[in-house]
N, C-alpha and C positions, 0 to 999 in steps of 0.2 A: 201130802203133796207140797212140793217146794214152790217158791215163787218163780216168776218169769217162765211160765209154761204157756204155750200156745196150742190150742186144740182146734183143728180144722175138721168140719163135718160137712160133707156134701148132703144136701137135702134127701129125705126119703124118696122112694120111688114115686114119680108123678104118674098121672093117668096117661100122659104121652110117652113117658118111659115105658110104661106097660104095653103101649101100642107100637113101640119102637119108632116114634116120630121125633123129628128135630123140634126141640122146644124153644131154645134160645130165650128171647125176651117175651114170648107169649106166656101169659099168666095162668098157667094150668095148675089145678089142685093136686094134692097128694092122693094116691090110690089108697085103698084099705091096707095093702101091703106096706105102702110107704109110711102110713101112720104107725104101723107096728114096728117098722124099722127104726123110726124116730124114738119110740118107746124103748126099744132094745138098746139103742145108742145111749140113751139117758141112764139105763140100768147099768150098762158097762162102766160108764163114767162114775156113777154112784158107788158101785162095788169097788172101784179103784180109788175112791176117796177124793175125787176132784172137787175143788171149791173155786168158784170164779168170782172175779171182781167186776168184769165188764164183758158185754156181748155185742157182736156186730153181725148184721145180716144185710141182705139185699132188699130191693123193692118188690120182689116176687114172692107170692104167697106160699109157694111150696117150700121155700127156705124159711120164711117167717114162721110158718106153722111148725116146721121141724124144730126150730129153736125153741118155741114156746113149749112143745111137748118135752124136749130134753130138759129144759129148766124146771118144768113141773115134776118130772121124774126125779130130779135132783133135789126137789123142794127148795129151789133157789130162784123162784119167779120174781123176786125183788131185785135181782141183779140188773143194773142199768143196761139198756140195750139201745143200739144206734143202727138206723137203716140208711143205706145209701145206694143210689143207682149204679155207682161204679163197681159194686160187688155183684151186679147182675151176671148172668151167664153170657158167654160169647154170643153175639148177635149173628144168627145164621142166615140173615137176608131172606131171599125168596125160598130157601129150603125149609123155613119154619112151617111146621105142620105136615111136611111130607114124610113118608115112611123111609127109613134108612135102608132097609134091605131092598126095597123096590128101586130106590135111586142107585144102589149098587148094581142091580141087575141091568139098569139102563146105561149107567156111566162107568161101571167097573168098580171093584173093591178099592183099587188104588186111588181113584179120584175121590171117592167118598171118604176114605181115610184122610186124604189131604184136606178136604173140607172140614172134617171133624177135628183133626189134630195138626194140620200143617202149620208150620211156624209163620210163614209169610204168605199163605194162600187164602184169599178171601172167597167166600161163596158168592153166587150171583146176588147183586145188590137190589134192595127194594127202593121204591121211590115214594113220593108223597101220596100217590093214588092208592097205596095199600093201606086203607083206612084202619083195619084191625091190627096191622103189623107195624105201622110206622109210629114210633114212640111219641112224636109231637102231637098226635091226635089223641093221646091219653092224658088224663088230668095230672097224673103223678109226674109227668115229664114236661108239662106244658110251659113251665117257667124257664126251661133250659133253652138257650139260644145257640150254643156251640157244643161240640163233642158228642152229639147224638149219632150213633152209628147206623149204617144202612146195610151192614154185613161185614163181619170182622174176621181177621186172621187171629191166631193165638198171639202174635206180636202186638196187634192192636189191643187185645184184651190186657196184656201185660202193661202196655203203655197207659191205659186208663185206670188200672187197679193201683199201680205203684204210687201215684201222688196221694191217694187216700191212705195207703199203708204207711207212708212216710209221715204224713201230717196227723193222722187220727189213731191208727192202731199201734204203731211202733212206740210212741211216747209212753203208752200204758205199760208196755213190756219193759221199757228202760227204767221205769219207776218200780219194777219188781212185781208187777201185778200179773195175775193169771187171766188169760183172755180166751174166749171161745168165739170162733167165726163160723157161722153156718151159712154157706153160700152154694156155689155150683162147681161142676167139674173143672171148667176152664178158669174161672176167677180164682179158685183155690190152687189150681195148677200154676197160675201166675205167681201167687204168694210163695209156693214151694220153690219155684225156679229161682226167685231172688234170694230167699232166706237160705236155701241150701246150695245156691250157686250151681244150679243144674245147667249144663250146656244146651244151646238151642237145638242141637241135633239129638238130644236125649230126652228133652222134656215131654215130647209127644208120646213117649213110651210109658209114662207114669199114668196109671189108671187109678181112679178114685171111685170105688163102689158107693152106691147110695147108702146113706145111713150108717157109715162106718167111720168111727173117730180116728183121726190121724194126729198123733201127739208129738210135739216138738218141745224138748227141754232146752233152754237157751242159756248161754253164759251172759256175763254183764255187757259184753259187746254184741249180744244177740246173735252170736254164732251158735249153731246147733251142737249140743253135747250129745244128744241122741234123738232119734225120731223113728216113728213106725206106727202101724195100725194097732188098735186095741180090739180084742175080741177073739173068737174062736178061729184059729189059723185055717182050718179046713173050710169054714164058711167064708172066710175072707178070700181064699184062693178061688172058690166057686164063684163068688161075686165078681172078682176081677175077670174071670173067663167070660162071665155073662156080659159084662161091659164090652169086652173085646169083640164078642160075636155080634153086637148090635149093628155094626156098620158093614157086615158082610152079606153078600148074596147067599141065599140058602140053597 
């Protein structure tokens, strides 16, 4: 494995993924299937000889646990890891906890797709009275005074992820290190948009299945030399279709 490689992994399936519910910033655990997906991701990376210098993840336990399982499978649990809230999933506002297919039946597939993937479309916003959903009522976010979202578009997610990418993640790659980021569909989509220069009207079409490594080999200027998923191609295709179907009325 050469230096200056970035591996992005969306967390394994969570219990709310399993139930087809909007998760966002709600701190839900991995399902049993999600634990196995994380193990499989670790084995794929191990079989391909990946060696990491540093790891990043969000404040949400489904991503943290996935990272720990991957590093355990790699026998690289010593790798320094950093957590930050700006790598959290897109905040889905009042949609958090609601079933995606049921919302599609009520509001239509197109509207739910815009809420899930729309570049500049925000979901219905939460307010301070949503005790379980509003981040400032949770200890891990209590010290933050600004930047806490109430419901985000993909553009909002990109805007909060990018400063952390520039200040904390990118410098490690510039020094030739190998980096793994285990986070969420939209925070990883934000990284892919910037690194691979994906247009705004195309980024919503990029699907990131749970527990599937996406590998970018970068040159000295951190331009992609090549990129793509690792694993069985048929399983990856099936996983992508599964993600696409989540926001559709049945």
